[in-house]
N, C-alpha and C positions, 0 to 999 in steps of 0.2 A: 504494500500500500504506500502510495506517495505521501510524504510528510511535507506539508506546506506551512510556512509562517506568513501570516498576514499581520504586518506591523503598521502601526498608525501613529501619526502625530497630529494632535488636535488642540484647539483652544477652548471650545465650548461644548464639544461632544458630538457634533454632527458628523465629523470624519470617523469617529469611533463607530457610530451607528452604521455608516456605509461599510466600514471594515468588517463589522459583525455580519452584515448581510452577505458580503462577498464570501466570508468564511462559511456561512450556512450553505450557500450555493455550492461551494467546493466540496463540502461534506456530502451534500446530496449527490455529487458526481462520483463519490467513492474515495476522496482524499482524507487523510488524517490532518486536521487543521488546528493550529494554535493561533488565536487572535490576541495580540499583545501590544501594549503601548511601546513605541519605539525606544523610549528612554529605559525601559526595563530589559531590553534585549542586549545581552552581553556577548553572545556568540551565535553564529549561524550554523555551527556544527550540527549535523544530524538532520538538516532540512534538505529536501530534494528541490525545493523552489521557494522563492520569496515574492510576495506581493506587498508593495509599500503604498500607503495612502497618506497624503499630507495636506494639511490645511494651508491655503495661501491667503495671507493677509497683506493688503496693499501690494498684491501681485508678488509677494515673496513667501517662499516656503518657511513655515515656522521653524525656529531655531532647533527644537528637538528633532525635527525631521532632517535638517541639514547635518546635524551632528551624527545621527544614525547612519545616514548615507556615507558620510566621510569615514567613520570608523569601520564600516562594513564593506568599503569599496573593494578590497582585495578578494573577499569571499564572494561578493556579488558578481565579480568578473567571471567566476567559475560556476555560478548557479543560474538556472533559468529565473528571470526576474521581470516583473511587470510593475508598473506604477500608475497610480491615479492621483490627481490633484483635485482639491475641493476649493471653490472660491468664488466664482462669479455670483454676485447677488443681483445683478441686472441681466435680464434675458436678452442680451444683444450679442451679435456675432463678434463685435469688437472686444467685449469683455472676455469671451471664451478664447478668442485668438490671443489676446494679451496674456491671459493666464497660462495658456499652453506654451507660449514663447518663454515666459519666465520659468516655468517648470523645466522645460527643455534646457534652458541656460544652466540651471542647477545640476541637472543630470549630465550635461556635457562636461562638467568639471570632474566627473568621476572617470578618470582615465582607465580605459580597458573595460568599462561596464557598458554593455549594449542591451538595453531593455528589449524584451520581446514585444512589448506593447506599452503604450503610454496613452492615457486618456484624461480629459478634464470633465468633471461633473459639476453641475450647479451647486452652489453652497446654500447654507441656511444662516440666517442672521436674526438673532434676538438681541437687540441693543441692551436689554437689561442684564444680559450675561457677560457683557464686555468688561474687561479689566484694563488697567493702565498699560499702554498709552492709548488704547483704542476706545476708552470710555470718555472721550472728549465730547463737548456739546454737539458738534456736527454729527458724530456717529450715533450719539444717544437719541438724536431726533429722527433717525432713519426708521422706516416702518419695519416690522417683523416680516421676514420673507423666507421662503423655502423653495429653492429651485431644484432640489434633488428629484430626479426622474427615476423612480424605483424600477420601472420596467427596463429602462436603458441600463441601469446599474446591474440588474439581474442578468440581462442578456450578455453584458460584458463579462461578468463573473462566470457565466456558463460557457463562454468561449475560451476561458483561460486554460483548462486542461490541455486542449489541442495546441494553443499558442506556446505553452510552457513545456510541451512534450511529455506530459505526465503519464500517458498511456492509460488514462481512466476516462470515464464519462461517456 
């Protein structure tokens, strides 16, 4: 049985919820899956593949995500790896394109790491959950939004066994 790590870096929990759904779908395809906060992952030993999900704030991957990718770079170069970014809170092509460009920029810094797939999903924003420095008056006045498209997320998760070469599903 393929053992897959789904690691995530989140600010307010919406990326965790997506990572959990990805994990559920992979389990449904026959994988053994661990879903864990990226900050808690000390080693990638024993995993057959890694899926990473990270929140993007102001079009930048949160620090916990950047640190996980940097410390895992050598092992990620040897494992099937896919990534998703969470972030756009406005449903515009420009928001999604910019988010993808910024996630790609972060991934490009990981010399020798070539993800099998990278995708951007719409994010969720509840201004009441924001902490410094994002709890400024401009951000606090924004409306609650949730652009997560669960059918698209599930379809992507269902495609991962083939993309990662897991021989399941």
